[in-house]
C-alpha positions in Angstrom: 31.2 -7.3 199.0 29.0 -5.5 201.5 29.3 -2.0 199.2 28.5 -4.0 197.0 25.7 -5.7 198.2 24.6 -1.7 199.9 24.9 -0.7 196.9 22.4 -3.3 194.9 19.8 -3.0 198.5 19.6 0.9 197.5 19.2 0.3 193.6 16.2 -2.2 194.1 14.8 0.1 197.5 14.8 3.2 194.6 12.1 1.1 192.0 9.9 -0.1 194.2 9.4 2.0 197.5 7.6 5.5 197.1 8.0 8.1 195.4 7.7 10.6 197.6 9.5 8.1 200.0 12.2 8.2 197.1 12.0 12.4 196.2 13.2 12.8 200.2 15.1 10.6 200.3 17.2 12.0 197.8 16.8 15.4 199.0 18.0 14.7 202.5 21.4 13.0 200.5 22.1 16.0 199.1 20.1 18.6 201.9 24.3 19.4 202.4 24.6 21.6 198.5 20.1 22.7 198.6 19.3 26.4 198.0 16.1 27.1 198.4 15.7 31.2 197.8 13.8 33.4 196.1 10.7 30.9 194.9 13.7 28.6 193.8 14.0 25.0 195.4 17.0 22.5 194.5 19.3 19.7 195.4 21.5 20.2 192.4 24.4 22.6 191.9 23.8 25.8 192.6 27.8 27.2 192.7 26.8 30.0 192.1 26.5 30.8 194.9 30.3 30.6 195.9 31.4 32.1 192.9 32.8 35.7 194.0 32.6 38.0 191.5 29.2 37.0 192.1 29.0 37.8 195.4 30.5 41.2 194.7 28.1 42.1 192.5 25.3 41.3 194.9 26.5 42.2 197.5 26.8 46.1 195.7 23.0 45.0 194.0 20.9 44.7 197.5 23.4 48.2 197.8 20.4 50.0 196.5 18.2 48.8 198.4 16.2 47.4 195.6 15.0 44.5 197.2 14.2 45.0 200.5 14.5 41.8 203.0 14.2 40.2 200.5 16.5 37.6 199.1 16.8 37.1 195.3 20.4 35.6 194.6 18.7 33.6 191.9 17.0 36.1 190.2 20.0 38.7 190.2 21.8 35.7 188.6 20.6 34.7 186.0 20.6 38.3 185.4 24.1 38.4 185.4 24.7 35.1 183.5 22.1 37.0 180.5 23.5 40.3 180.8 27.6 37.9 180.8 25.8 36.1 177.9 25.1 39.1 175.9 28.2 41.2 176.8 30.0 41.2 173.7 27.2 41.6 171.4 26.0 44.9 169.2 23.9 46.9 171.0 23.3 49.0 173.7 21.9 47.3 177.2 18.4 47.6 178.5 16.6 47.5 181.7 12.9 47.9 181.7 11.4 48.4 185.3 14.6 48.7 187.3 13.1 50.9 190.4 16.0 51.5 191.6 19.0 49.7 189.4 19.6 46.6 191.9 20.2 44.2 188.8 21.6 46.5 186.3 24.3 47.5 189.2 24.7 43.7 189.7 25.1 42.9 186.6 27.3 46.2 185.7 29.7 44.7 188.5 29.2 41.4 187.1 30.8 42.3 182.9 33.1 44.9 183.9 30.7 47.0 182.1 33.5 50.4 182.1 35.4 47.8 179.8 32.6 47.3 176.9 31.6 49.8 174.4 28.3 50.6 175.2 25.4 52.0 176.4 22.9 50.2 180.0 19.9 52.6 179.5 17.5 52.5 182.4 13.6 52.8 182.3 11.3 53.0 184.9 7.5 54.1 184.3 6.1 53.9 187.4 5.0 57.5 187.0 4.1 57.1 183.6 7.4 57.5 180.8 9.0 60.7 181.0 12.2 61.7 179.7 13.3 62.4 183.7 12.4 59.3 184.1 15.4 58.2 181.8 18.7 57.4 182.9 21.7 56.4 181.1 24.6 54.5 181.7 27.8 55.7 180.1 31.1 53.2 180.4 32.0 53.8 183.5 29.5 56.4 185.3 26.2 55.2 186.7 23.5 57.9 186.7 20.7 57.7 189.3 18.5 59.7 190.3 16.2 58.5 193.2 
C-alpha cells in the first residue's frame, strides 16, 4: 500500500514540477549508468563500455597515439559499429583523414578484419594527396608510415 502511494505521488510530482527539476531528478536516479565523455552525455544505455571486444579494440586504437590525452570512446564505438554493420558487404573499407590510424586500428580488431576478403584503404591528405601517403591494409597486415 505504501509503495502504491509513493508511486502515485511520484507520478503526480512528475507532471506538476518544473521540467528542470524532473530532468535533474531523473538524471540523479540514473547517475550510476551515466556517460559523460567526448561531448556526449547520457543517462541511458551505454553498455558498449562493458563490451570486452570493444575494450580491447579501443585499447589498441588508443595505443597509436591518435587521440593524445583525449578519451574518444563513443566516437571509436560508432566507428566500430559502422564497420561491423558493413563487414559482409561487397567492397573495400576506406578511411579518410586517418592521422595515426587509431580508429582504423580499433575497427580492424573489432570486426576481425583478417578474416574478411577486403582491403582497407587509409588516406591522409594533411600534406596533400601524394602517393606515399596512401597505405593499404591487406588482410592480416597493417602498414603505417609515421
